[in-house]
C-alpha positions as CSV (number, residue, x, y, z in Angstrom):
1,M,165.6,83.6,116.1
2,E,163.5,85.5,113.6
3,N,161.4,82.5,112.4
4,M,160.3,81.0,115.7
5,N,156.7,81.2,114.7
6,P,155.8,77.8,113.1
7,G,153.4,79.5,110.7
8,N,156.2,81.5,109.0
9,P,158.3,79.5,106.5
10,P,162.0,80.1,106.5
11,S,163.2,82.9,104.3
12,M,165.3,82.2,101.2
13,E,168.3,84.0,102.6
14,N,168.4,81.6,105.6
15,N,167.9,78.4,103.5
16,P,169.0,75.4,105.5
17,Y,170.1,73.6,102.3
18,G,172.6,76.3,101.2
19,Y,171.2,77.1,97.7
20,N,168.5,79.1,96.2
21,M,165.5,76.9,95.8
22,K,163.3,79.2,93.7
23,N,165.7,79.5,90.8
24,T,166.7,75.9,90.4
25,A,165.7,74.0,87.3
26,A,165.4,70.3,86.6
27,L,168.3,68.6,84.8
28,P,167.1,67.3,81.4
29,N,166.8,63.5,80.8
30,V,167.7,62.5,84.4
31,T,164.6,60.5,85.0
32,T,165.0,58.8,81.6
33,A,168.6,57.9,82.3
34,L,167.6,56.5,85.7
35,V,164.8,54.4,84.3
36,L,166.9,53.1,81.4
37,A,169.8,52.2,83.8
38,I,167.5,50.3,86.1
39,L,165.9,48.6,83.1
40,S,169.3,47.6,81.8
41,V,170.0,45.6,84.9
42,F,166.9,43.6,84.4
43,L,167.5,43.2,80.6
44,C,171.0,41.8,81.1
45,C,169.4,38.3,81.3
46,C,167.9,38.6,77.8
47,Y,171.1,37.5,76.0
48,G,172.8,40.7,77.1
49,V,172.2,42.8,74.0
50,P,169.0,44.7,75.1
51,G,170.6,45.5,78.4
52,L,173.8,46.6,76.8
53,I,171.9,49.0,74.5
54,T,169.8,50.5,77.3
55,S,172.8,50.9,79.7
56,I,174.9,52.7,77.0
57,V,172.0,55.1,76.3
58,A,171.5,55.6,80.1
59,L,175.2,56.3,80.6
60,F,175.2,58.8,77.7
61,L,172.2,60.7,79.1
62,A,173.6,60.7,82.7
63,N,177.0,61.9,81.6
64,N,175.4,64.7,79.5
65,A,173.3,65.8,82.6
66,L,176.4,65.8,84.8
67,K,178.2,67.8,82.2
68,L,175.4,70.4,82.2
69,N,175.6,70.6,85.9
70,R,179.4,71.2,85.8
71,Q,178.9,74.1,83.5
72,N,176.4,75.9,85.8
73,P,176.1,74.1,89.2
74,E,173.8,76.7,90.8
75,E,171.1,76.3,88.1
76,Y,170.1,72.7,88.8
77,R,168.4,70.9,91.7
78,R,170.8,68.9,93.8
79,S,168.4,65.9,93.8
80,D,168.5,65.8,90.0
81,V,172.3,65.9,90.2
82,S,172.3,63.1,92.7
83,N,169.9,61.0,90.5
84,A,172.2,61.6,87.5
85,G,175.1,60.2,89.5
86,V,173.1,57.2,90.6
87,A,171.9,56.6,87.0
88,R,175.5,56.7,85.9
89,I,176.6,54.1,88.4
90,I,173.7,51.8,87.7
91,A,174.3,52.1,83.9
92,I,178.0,51.1,84.5
93,I,176.8,48.1,86.4
94,G,174.3,47.3,83.6
95,I,177.1,47.5,81.1
96,V,179.2,45.0,83.0
97,L,176.3,42.6,83.6
98,S,175.1,42.8,80.0
99,S,178.6,42.4,78.7
100,L,178.9,39.2,80.7
101,G,175.5,38.0,79.5
102,T,176.5,38.7,75.9
103,L,179.8,36.9,76.3
104,Y,178.1,33.9,77.9
105,F,175.6,33.7,75.0
106,I,178.4,34.0,72.4
107,V,180.5,31.2,74.1
108,Y,177.4,29.0,74.3
109,V,176.6,29.4,70.6
110,I,180.3,28.6,69.8
111,L,180.1,25.5,71.9
112,L,176.9,24.4,70.2
113,I,178.6,24.9,66.8
114,V,181.7,23.0,67.9
115,N,179.8,20.2,69.7
116,P,176.3,19.7,68.2
117,E,175.8,16.7,70.6
118,M,175.5,19.2,73.5
119,A,172.3,20.6,71.9
120,N,170.8,17.2,71.8
121,R,171.7,16.6,75.4
122,N,170.2,20.0,76.4
123,N,167.0,19.2,74.5
124,D,166.7,15.8,76.3
125,V,167.2,17.4,79.7
126,L,164.6,20.1,78.9
127,R,162.2,17.4,77.6
128,D,162.6,15.4,80.9
129,I,162.0,18.5,83.0
130,F,158.9,19.7,81.2
131,D,157.3,16.3,80.4
């Protein structure tokens, strides 16, 4: 009951989070990995390729950040480690969605090559919609 006075902050020895907060550093590239992972989910609709590229880069950055944390876990902030894990999961989801988008685009192009009439029908439908 040493810190019952609300004006005194808790001492570092009695840290409620269980780790030393003044010596923790930020994991490098965690924010970049998280932004790229989220962006990859949105870019999966752009024929799949941009989303695939950004999700692979995000996965690489998140895995490197997690590897750094495994080497010295007391050095980095837990929130950054958590964000790196979230970025890794979202990047994997982005890879799956972008791969499906890329596969759909490839199949669609192959179908257009095999059946050129389909392109004419699609153009007629689009012309009817936008006219």
